[in-house]
DRENKOLVO-546208 format. One record per residue: z, x, y of N, C-alpha, C in turn; residue in three letters. Coordinates in steps of 0.001 Angstrom, whole numbers, padded with zeros to 6 digits, always signed. Layout:
BEGIN
ZXYZXYZXYALA;...
//
This chain:
BEGIN
-037553+006677-075746-036259+006419-076372-036298+005068-077074MET;-035930+004998-078383-036014+003731-079113-035036+002701-078559PRO;-035464+001437-078602-034641+000351-078089-033552+000018-079098LYS;-032326-000164-078592-031196-000462-079464-031239-001913-079918LEU;-030897-002131-081171-030825-003500-081692-029549-004155-081169THR;-029489-005505-081136-028274-006200-080699-027038-005773-081476PRO;-027196-005596-082779-026059-005173-083606-025556-003792-083194ARG;-026497-002864-082968-026112-001516-082543-025417-001539-081197THR;-025929-002366-080286-025300-002473-078967-023880-002999-079077ARG;-023667-004003-079930-022326-004549-080090-021372-003497-080643ARG;-021863-002722-081614-021020-001676-082200-020670-000624-081149VAL;-021672-000205-080368-021429+000801-079340-020457+000295-078273LEU;-020592-000987-077902-019681-001560-076913-018250-001600-077434LEU;-018109-001920-078729-016768-001943-079310-016168-000550-079375ARG;-016992+000430-079738-016514+001813-079772-016089+002261-078377VAL;-016918+001925-077384-016592+002287-076002-015295+001618-075565ALA;-015111+000350-075961-013894-000368-075604-012669+000302-076206ALA;-012780+000716-077462-011663+001387-078133-011328+002695-077425VAL;-012355+003437-077039-012143+004721-076352-011439+004491-075015ILE;-011912+003492-074263-011309+003201-072955-009848+002784-073124VAL;-009595+001884-074083-008225+001420-074313-007319+002580-074712ILE;-007827+003450-075583-007041+004604-076022-006741+005535-074857ALA;-007754+005779-074007-007561+006663-072853-006529+006089-071894ALA;-006642+004790-071622-005683+004141-070727-004277+004209-071314VAL;-004163+003941-072616-002854+003955-073269-002208+005333-073183ALA;-002989+006375-073447-002462+007743-073401-002012+008100-071991VAL;-002860+007813-071000-002509+008130-069620-001313+007317-069142LEU;-001236+006063-069594-000102+005223-069217+001198+005778-069805PHE;+001172+006131-071078+002377+006666-071729+002813+007961-071062VAL;+001855+008814-070719+002188+010067-070033+002887+009779-068708ILE;+002324+008823-067935+002924+008466-066640+004323+007890-066838ALA;+004496+007084-067890+005784+006449-068142+006830+007491-068547LEU;+006457+008394-069433+007395+009426-069900+007797+010340-068749VAL;+006811+010759-067964+007126+011617-066815+008026+010893-065830ARG;+007748+009621-065609+008566+008848-064684+009996+008714-065168GLY;+010167+008449-066473+011518+008314-067012+012267+009635-066966TRP;+011583+010731-067247+012213+012053-067162+012740+012312-065757ASP;+011961+011913-064751+012403+012121-063377+013574+011206-063032ARG;+013551+009978-063531+014680+009075-063300+015958+009662-063891VAL;+015845+010216-065084+016998+010798-065766+017586+011974-064992GLN;+016738+012690-064262+017225+013824-063474+018283+013393-062469GLU;+018173+012173-061980+019102+011688-060959+020186+010784-061541TYR;+020195+010619-062874+021230+009833-063547+021346+008440-062928ASP;+020210+007785-062805+020165+006445-062226+020337+005412-063326VAL;+021230+004455-063110+021481+003419-064113+020521+002247-063910ALA;+020096+001666-065029+019244+000474-064970+020106-000712-064548VAL;+019629-001520-063577+020402-002685-063140+019485-003894-062978ASP;+020010-004964-062393+019305-006230-062268+018012-006126-061465TRP;+017956-005161-060550+016786-005065-059671+015529-004645-060415SER;+015680-003926-061529+014514-003414-062241+013649-004532-062810TRP;+014187-005435-063653+013318-006504-064180+012821-007458-063094PRO;+013648-007709-062084+013219-008600-061007+012060-007992-060229THR;+012199-006740-059856+011133-006054-059117+009887-005897-059973SER;+010090-005691-061267+008957-005571-062192+008085-006814-062131LEU;+008718-007980-062161+007975-009238-062088+007293-009375-060728VAL;+007993-008989-059676+007429-009103-058327+006200-008210-058182ILE;+006279-006983-058673+005129-006077-058602+003930-006659-059345PHE;+004184-007261-060505+003095-007863-061282+002499-009059-060541ALA;+003338-009850-059886+002841-010983-059103+001970-010521-057939LEU;+002304-009382-057365+001491-008837-056276+000077-008520-056768ALA;-000024-007976-057976-001337-007685-058559-002108-008978-058793VAL;-001422-010001-059311-002074-011286-059572-002572-011925-058278ALA;-001778-011829-057208-002204-012401-055930-003429-011673-055389SER;-003512-010370-055632-004715-009621-055247-005922-010091-056045SER;-005665-010519-057299-006744-011052-058121-007323-012331-057549GLY;-006474-013179-056991-006953-014403-056343-007808-014068-055127LEU;-007418-013041-054397-008206-012625-053228-009543-012019-053660LEU;-009545-011301-054759-010800-010764-055324-011756-011910-055635TRP;-011230-012994-056184-012023-014187-056481-012628-014770-055205TRP;-011841-014823-054129-012323-015378-052863-013385-014476-052226ARG;-013192-013161-052321-014179-012231-051772-015489-012345-052542VAL;-015396-012400-053856-016591-012494-054690-017350-013792-054398LEU;-016612-014873-054133-017249-016156-053827-018002-016104-052489ALA;-017526-015282-051558-018227-015139-050275-019477-014271-050419ARG;-019424-013289-051298-020559-012387-051484-021680-013064-052280VAL;-021303-013822-053306-022298-014493-054163-021887-015949-054361ALA;-022041-016792-053344-021567-018182-053423-022330-019048-054420PRO;-023519-018613-054838-024309-019430-055753-023777-019399-057189GLU;-022863-018485-057475-022292-018386-058815-020850-018880-058779ILE;-020534-019848-059631-019185-020395-059695-018399-019723-060814GLU;-017259-019193-060446-016386-018536-061416-014989-019124-061303THR;-014375-019532-062394-013002-020048-062336-012053-018985-061784PRO;-011073-019422-061029-010160-018472-060399-009445-017603-061435TRP;-009074-018241-062582-008331-017477-063565-009186-016387-064207TRP;-010508-016623-064279-011393-015615-064853-011527-014413-063917GLU;-011568-014679-062599-011604-013583-061624-010289-012809-061634ALA;-009181-013539-061759-007874-012873-061849-007827-011999-063091VAL;-008373-012510-064199-008419-011725-065445-009163-010414-065236ARG;-010291-010487-064553-011067-009265-064320-010301-008284-063437SER;-009547-008833-062472-008779-007954-061594-007642-007279-062349HIS;-006986-008025-063221-005919-007437-064032-006474-006347-064947LEU;-007659-006615-065532-008281-005600-066375-008652-004361-065586GLY;-009212-004564-064390-009543-003431-063529-008314-002659-063113GLY;-007196-003371-062924-005941-002710-062537-005437-001804-063647TRP;-005535-002278-064878-005044-001497-066005-005869-000222-066195VAL;-007204-000332-066090-008042+000846-066351-008071+001818-065180VAL;-007349+001499-064106-007327+002441-062988-006617+003735-063359ARG;-005937+003757-064505-005314+005001-064972-006370+006046-065313TYR;-007613+005599-065495-008714+006547-065616-009181+006821-064197ILE;-008857+007987-063624-009061+008219-062199-010524+008199-061776PRO;-010712+007756-060535-012035+007837-059916-012829+006558-059953GLY;-013255+006110-061129-014204+004997-061183-013828+003925-062204VAL;-012636+003999-062799-012275+003059-063842-012404+001606-063435GLY;-011767+001210-062332-011770-000188-061897-013165-000660-061513SER;-013893+000177-060805-015238-000199-060362-016152-000463-061552LEU;-016176+000435-062514-017040+000255-063672-016658-000983-064463LEU;-015354-001209-064590-014916-002382-065336-015380-003660-064643TYR;-015190-003743-063333-015546-004968-062612-017058-005188-062571LYS;-017827-004113-062511-019280-004258-062550-019710-004814-063901ILE;-019121-004288-064954-019457-004771-066297-019082-006241-066444ARG;-017885-006591-065989-017438-007987-066069-018363-008904-065266TRP;-018725-008489-064048-019567-009301-063176-020937-009550-063805ALA;-021500-008528-064437-022807-008701-065092-022720-009734-066217GLU;-021605-009738-066945-021423-010724-068016-021300-012138-067460ASP;-020854-012256-066207-020687-013569-065590-021940-014035-064841ARG;-022990-013225-064836-024224-013617-064167-024416-013026-062796GLY;-023453-012221-062337-023603-011530-061060-024470-010291-061261TYR;-025011-009798-060180-025728-008529-060248-024744-007384-060056SER;-025159-006201-060446-024324-005024-060202-024050-004861-058723ARG;-025048-005202-057925-024920-005064-056482-023869-006014-055922LEU;-023838-007246-056442-022823-008204-056005-021420-007648-056241ASP;-021210-007140-057444-019897-006605-057796-019543-005403-056932ALA;-020522-004540-056685-020281-003345-055883-019914-003714-054446PHE;-020643-004671-053875-020368-005101-052499-018982-005737-052408VAL;-018671-006630-053341-017369-007294-053327-016240-006285-053531ALA;-016430-005322-054430-015418-004303-054695-015173-003451-053445PHE;-016247-003117-052745-016112-002317-051530-015357-003085-050455THR;-015752-004347-050264-015037-005184-049299-013554-005285-049661TYR;-013282-005522-050929-011908-005677-051390-011060-004472-051003GLU;-011582-003286-051215-010815-002077-050923-010675-001823-049431ASN;-011698-002147-048650-011593-002005-047199-010529-002959-046658VAL;-010551-004211-047115-009567-005195-046662-008150-004757-047026PHE;-007988-004285-048259-006671-003865-048723-006144-002680-047919LEU;-006998-001698-047669-006561-000521-046930-006205-000858-045481GLN;-007017-001688-044856-006720-002082-043482-005410-002847-043405LEU;-005213-003793-044306-003981-004574-044304-002770-003667-044515ALA;-002903-002693-045411-001789-001810-045733-001464-000859-044586SER;-002489-000187-044074-002261+000839-043065-001926+000228-041707ILE;-002691-000780-041295-002433-001390-039995-001138-002203-040022VAL;-000981-003047-041062+000225-003858-041156+001473-003015-041331GLY;+001438-002114-042308+002593-001254-042540+002856-000311-041382GLY;+001776+000222-040786+001934+001131-039657+002569+000460-038456GLY;+002227-000801-038205+002808-001537-037078+004314-001690-037255ALA;+004742-001987-038494+006177-002124-038756+006873-000773-038608VAL;+006229+000290-039062+006830+001621-038936+007026+002011-037474LEU;+006049+001702-036656+006181+002002-035219+007363+001241-034627VAL;+007512-000011-035047+008603-000831-034522+009970-000333-035000ALA;+010028+000143-036256+011310+000551-036835+011656+002000-036504VAL;+010703+002894-036734+010957+004319-036500+010904+004657-035017ILE;+009990+004007-034300+009797+004347-032899+008652+005321-032735GLY;+008315+005593-031524+007161+006436-031233+007455+007930-031334LEU;+008740+008320-031396+009074+009750-031403+008495+010467-032613ASP;+008602+009833-033776+008077+010463-034988+006581+010699-034871PHE;+005867+009691-034401+004417+009793-034317+003980+010787-033249PHE;+004776+010888-032199+004460+011867-031156+004622+013289-031683ALA;+005551+013474-032613+005786+014800-033173+004881+015129-034338GLY;+004083+014183-034774+003164+014399-035888+001773+013933-035488ASN;+001277+014532-034415+000040+014075-033788-001152+014179-034723ILE;-001170+015199-035591-002298+015362-036514-002375+014185-037476VAL;-001207+013784-038011-001170+012642-038922-001634+011383-038199VAL;-001148+011214-036985-001512+010034-036204-003020+009984-035959VAL;-003595+011118-035583-005033+011164-035295-005846+010842-036542VAL;-005453+011435-037676-006201+011204-038914-006113+009741-039357LEU;-004914+009181-039325-004745+007778-039715-005460+006873-038719VAL;-005367+007220-037435-006043+006423-036408-007549+006412-036604GLY;-008115+007573-036898-009556+007645-037136-009949+006825-038357LEU;-009101+006852-039378-009382+006076-040587-009387+004583-040276LEU;-008411+004127-039512-008327+002708-039165-009509+002283-038317VAL;-009855+003110-037322-010999+002792-036455-012281+002715-037283VAL;-012441+003667-038190-013636+003670-039037-013709+002405-039887ALA;-012583+001966-040416-012575+000761-041237-012848-000485-040402MET;-012288-000531-039195-012531-001676-038321-014001-001762-037934LEU;-014587-000629-037623-016015-000602-037288-016841-001029-038496VAL;-016389-000600-039670-017140-000916-040893-017151-002403-041200ALA;-016221-003160-040641-016178-004590-040904-017333-005343-040251LEU;-017931-004774-039218-019037-005459-038551-020244-005481-039491SER;-020969-006574-039484-022086-006738-040425-023167-005670-040276ARG;-023570-005297-039037-024615-004262-038922-024211-002934-039558PRO;-022955-002541-039306-022495-001269-039851-022322-001380-041361VAL;-021706-002485-041812-021491-002659-043244-022807-002704-044008MET;-023814-003309-043406-025117-003376-044073-025691-001984-044283GLU;-025581-001136-043265-026123+000221-043383-025331+001053-044389ARG;-024005+000940-044307-023166+001735-045197-023366+001318-046655VAL;-023315-000002-046916-023462-000489-048274-024859-000212-048828LEU;-025866-000354-047968-027229-000085-048421-027397+001386-048783SER;-026795+002254-047993-026861+003691-048287-026200+004001-049622PHE;-024979+003452-049824-024263+003708-051078-024976+003084-052270LEU;-025455+001842-052075-026123+001144-053172-027448+001803-053529ALA;-028153+002321-052529-029425+002988-052785-029208+004239-053626THR;-028141+004945-053321-027858+006163-054089-027368+005846-055500ARG;-026629+004744-055624-026043+004436-056938-026955+003565-057794ARG;-027571+002547-057170-028364+001593-057940-029850+001586-057563PHE;-030209+002358-056539-031582+002372-056018-031991+000970-055531ARG;-031035+000280-054922-031286-001036-054348-030648-001108-052967GLU;-031226-001980-052125-030647-002204-050811-029852-003502-050825ARG;-028822-003558-049976-027977-004744-049901-028605-005750-048940VAL;-028776-006977-049422-029328-008020-048572-028281-008484-047573GLU;-028747-008815-046347-027827-009242-045297-027059-010499-045687ALA;-027681-011336-046538-027041-012590-046932-025779-012335-047753VAL;-025670-011139-048353-024500-010801-049163-023316-010327-048315ARG;-023535-010103-047045-022488-009549-046205-021576-010635-045650LEU;-020303-010313-045501-019312-011244-044984-019270-011123-043460ILE;-019319-012251-042728-019256-012200-041259-018016-011452-040780PRO;-018126-010807-039641-017032-009977-039120-015750-010780-038949THR;-015859-011989-038387-014674-012815-038179-013971-013152-039479GLY;-014758-013506-040506-014163-013826-041805-013549-012584-042436ARG;-014131-011427-042186-013567-010190-042703-012182-009935-042118SER;-012035-010206-040828-010723-010024-040197-009694-010981-040798LEU;-010123-012195-041126-009217-013152-041774-008820-012633-043152VAL;-009764-012052-043867-009460-011486-045178-008412-010380-045060PHE;-008516-009560-044017-007527-008490-043825-006131-009089-043695VAL;-006029-010181-042944-004734-010860-042797-004261-011408-044144ILE;-005179-011996-044902-004808-012542-046215-004333-011441-047158GLU;-004904-010259-047026-004505-009159-047902-003124-008604-047560TYR;-002525-009123-046493-001138-008761-046215-000187-009397-047230LEU;-000618-010514-047837+000256-011243-048769+000697-010373-049947VAL;-000234-009757-050703+000241-008903-051804+001044-007707-051326PRO;+000772-007233-050092+001554-006118-049552+002998-006552-049284ARG;+003146-007775-048759+004491-008295-048493+005248-008504-049804VAL;+004546-009019-050821+005180-009222-052134+005640-007891-052708ILE;+004786-006877-052635+005159-005538-053100+006376-005012-052354ASN;+006366-005227-051034+007491-004780-050217+008788-005427-050653GLY;+008711-006714-051044+009912-007394-051526+010465-006750-052780GLY;+009589-006296-053659+010030-005642-054885+010774-004345-054627GLY;+010238-003520-053757+010892-002232-053489+012158-002426-052663VAL;+012215-003487-051858+013429-003799-051100+014588-004110-052054ILE;+014313-004887-053097+015364-005209-054066+015923-003942-054716LEU;+015043-003013-055040+015494-001752-055641+016355-000970-054654ILE;+015931-000941-053389+016678-000207-052359+018065-000810-052154ALA;+018149-002142-052186+019451-002802-052027+020364-002463-053196ILE;+019814-002528-054405+020622-002266-055595+021100-000810-055656ALA;+020245+000119-055260+020590+001536-055362+021543+001999-054258LEU;+021237+001596-053028+021953+002175-051889+022583+001160-050944PHE;+022388-000128-051215+022964-001132-050337+022375-001133-048933GLY;+021115-000744-048813+020479-000713-047490+020372-002124-046933LEU;+020293-002235-045613+020180-003537-044967+019476-003408-043628GLU;+019133-004539-043043+018546-004566-041708+017227-003833-041595GLY;+017123-003026-040540+015874-002297-040258+015500-001319-041357ASN;+016518-000825-042081+016219+000123-043162+015361-000548-044247ASP;+015589-001833-044478+014801-002541-045481+013362-002737-045010LEU;+013187-003009-043714+011830-003104-043158+011129-001751-043265LEU;+011880-000689-043013+011332+000663-043134+010865+000929-044560LEU;+011678+000567-045536+011340+000796-046946+010065+000051-047319VAL;+009982-001233-046945+008818-002041-047294+007552-001508-046630ALA;+007632-001172-045343+006457-000689-044609+006019+000680-045124ALA;+006977+001559-045377+006644+002894-045879+005997+002810-047253ALA;+006487+001903-048088+005920+001729-049425+004483+001217-049342TYR;+004237+000335-048392+002893-000217-048204+001908+000854-047756THR;+002289+001625-046748+001403+002682-046242+001202+003758-047303VAL;+002275+004139-047986+002171+005169-049022+001270+004711-050158ALA;+001348+003421-050488+000476+002885-051531-000987+002992-051155GLY;-001290+002738-049882-002671+002855-049405-003157+004298-049493ALA;-002294+005234-049119-002675+006644-049191-002877+007070-050644LEU;-002091+006493-051557-002257+006797-052969-003587+006307-053502GLY;-004031+005124-053021-005324+004587-053441-006464+005481-052970ILE;-006310+006075-051799-007360+006952-051271-007520+008210-052129LEU;-006465+008577-052851-006554+009740-053749-007189+009286-055053ALA;-008510+009023-055002-009203+008365-056107-009255+009196-057386VAL;-009085+010507-057276-009191+011335-058472-007828+011633-059097PHE;-006805+010911-058627-005468+011038-059202-005121+009716-059867VAL;-004740+009711-061144-004420+008446-061819-003341+007663-061078PRO;-003727+006469-060581-002793+005574-059900-002107+006220-058693SER;-002777+007198-058077-002208+007840-056888-000936+008604-057158GLY;-000736+009031-058415+000499+009677-058832+000788+010915-057986LEU;+001975+010957-057385+002386+012089-056570+002059+011899-055107GLY;+000865+011419-054806+000460+011212-053409+001292+010090-052792VAL;+001400+008984-053516+002178+007848-053012+003639+008228-052826ARG;+004217+008935-053813+005626+009289-053723+005897+010251-052563GLU;+005011+011254-052410+005201+012211-051320+005134+011548-049953GLY;+004174+010656-049776+004030+009949-048504+005230+009035-048264SER;+005668+008376-049312+006807+007459-049216+008060+008195-048759PHE;+008334+009329-049383+009517+010120-049028+009414+010623-047587VAL;+008255+011078-047189+008068+011578-045818+008383+010497-044793LEU;+007852+009304-045010+008064+008212-044063+009518+007741-044062LEU;+010139+007708-045231+011535+007291-045288+012456+008275-044564LEU;+012250+009554-044804+013098+010554-044145+012858+010564-042638THR;+011626+010302-042223+011332+010219-040788+012071+009050-040149ALA;+012329+008015-040937+013050+006854-040430+014554+006974-040546GLY;+015042+008119-041005+016482+008349-041044+017132+008168-042393GLY;+016346+007884-043435+016909+007761-044787+017211+009153-045324ILE;+018360+009293-045990+018733+010584-046571+017625+011065-047506ASP;+017216+012333-047407+016110+012841-048235+016308+012650-049732PRO;+017537+012862-050220+017800+012691-051650+017663+011219-052034VAL;+018202+010334-051197+018060+008904-051454+016589+008497-051459ASP;+015822+009071-050543+014395+008755-050454+013662+009167-051728ALA;+013993+010350-052244+013350+010832-053466+013727+009939-054649VAL;+014997+009587-054753+015452+008733-055856+014752+007380-055799VAL;+014676+006799-054598+014026+005500-054446+012550+005585-054825LEU;+011885+006659-054409+010468+006838-054734+010261+006952-056244ALA;+011140+007694-056906+011016+007895-058352+011254+006585-059110VAL;+012312+005862-058743+012623+004606-059429+011531+003569-059168VAL;+011054+003482-057922+009998+002515-057590+008732+002801-058381ALA;+008392+004073-058530+007215+004433-059323+007404+004037-060779ARG;+008580+004312-061321+008811+003997-062727+008766+002490-062968PHE;+009412+001719-062103+009433+000259-062267+008028-000321-062094VAL;+007274+000194-061120+005911-000309-060918+005015+000055-062100SER;+005288+001192-062741+004537+001555-063945+004876+000609-065093THR;+006156+000270-065231+006550-000719-066229+005893-002069-065952LEU;+005742-002396-064676+005114-003669-064302+003685-003753-064817ALA;+003051-002598-064980+001686-002595-065503+001630-003101-066938ASP;+002748-002990-067664+002811-003588-069004+002708-005107-068901LEU;+003372-005666-067896+003298-007109-067674+001894-007518-067242LEU;+001270-006688-066409-000110-006945-065992-001037-006919-067202VAL;-000847-005919-068059-001678-005819-069264-001467-007021-070178ALA;-000219-007503-070266+000066-008681-071093-000632-009911-070518ALA;-000600-010042-069190-001295-011157-068552-002785-011101-068798GLY;-003327-009897-068737-004751-009722-069024-005071-010118-070461TYR;-004193-009727-071389-004419-010070-072785-004398-011576-073035GLY;-003443-012265-072425-003344-013719-072600-004558-014429-072012LEU;-004983-014005-070825-006150-014624-070201-007424-014321-070992LEU;-007492-013147-071598-008656-012796-072416-008715-013669-073668THR;-007568-013912-074277-007534-014813-075439-007977-016217-075050LEU;-007503-016686-073891-007892-018014-073415-009399-018071-073134ALA;-009920-016971-072580-011351-016888-072290-012176-016956-073588HIS;-011743-016257-074600-012478-016255-075866-012443-017620-076542ARG;-011293-018288-076460-011187-019623-077053-012094-020597-076312LYS;-012137-020490-074979-012985-021372-074200-014472-021104-074481ALA;-014812-019839-074729-016200-019471-075008-016656-020024-076361THR;-015739-020003-077349-016086-020466-078687-016151-021999-078779ARG;-015402-022644-077867-015329-024127-077931-016666-024777-077615ALA;
//
């Protein structure tokens, strides 16, 4: 196969970028239109909570970007990356997640290679990031649900409890360095034909601290959906804790549905199930799920704008 010239590579990269941007834009517009159509079904009026929650949802994504920077620094400490550049990559990965399955991973691997990281570094950090996020969401949100809903719901849904419990146990076991080394090496060998060096692995104790840190963006997200719940239905007290915890757990389940753009449908279904189990009226639960999805989708416009501004700053700094 003939070797591509630098000019040809640049042209192909630009064409690929245009295709990716177009695909993301189309999928985003489809999600937005469908979301608005569903909002209209319930004749919900736009109020103060929408723009406020929109900003909060976007801030949650940015805070996750800072954690991505910290995880990457632990995996490859010999490479120094400015925090804002890591946040930029996370915002970009967040936007392309509308391409289901591998959008974010491919984007972050490409970005990491441009910054001097290896593909393996990016893959290891990305895997850690998702394990930390899922544990923080499911364990943290699940603990609040147990406290608010009580044990009766979980006793009556033993299959769900067993499946979620097995998932949590598997993730906790995966945090240990021996297990993580085997799992990552297996995945990396199949994907990159390389093994993961032990030096790239995060110590178990530090991994547990990361799980706690990943509660921060979950709490911020919970604050956004709480504002919407207050504005729509005037909920208060334990009901607000229920809304925040259910949204967190449902978001984690949506992420696990990797072949669905942005967990569309999976997150809403889980959210409604948990809310109704906690005593929220089923119709109110559906309305809240629909509005929260629509507002969080709008928040992605703010995320994309942040990515654009940081990209412009990056290009100016590169040319200087």
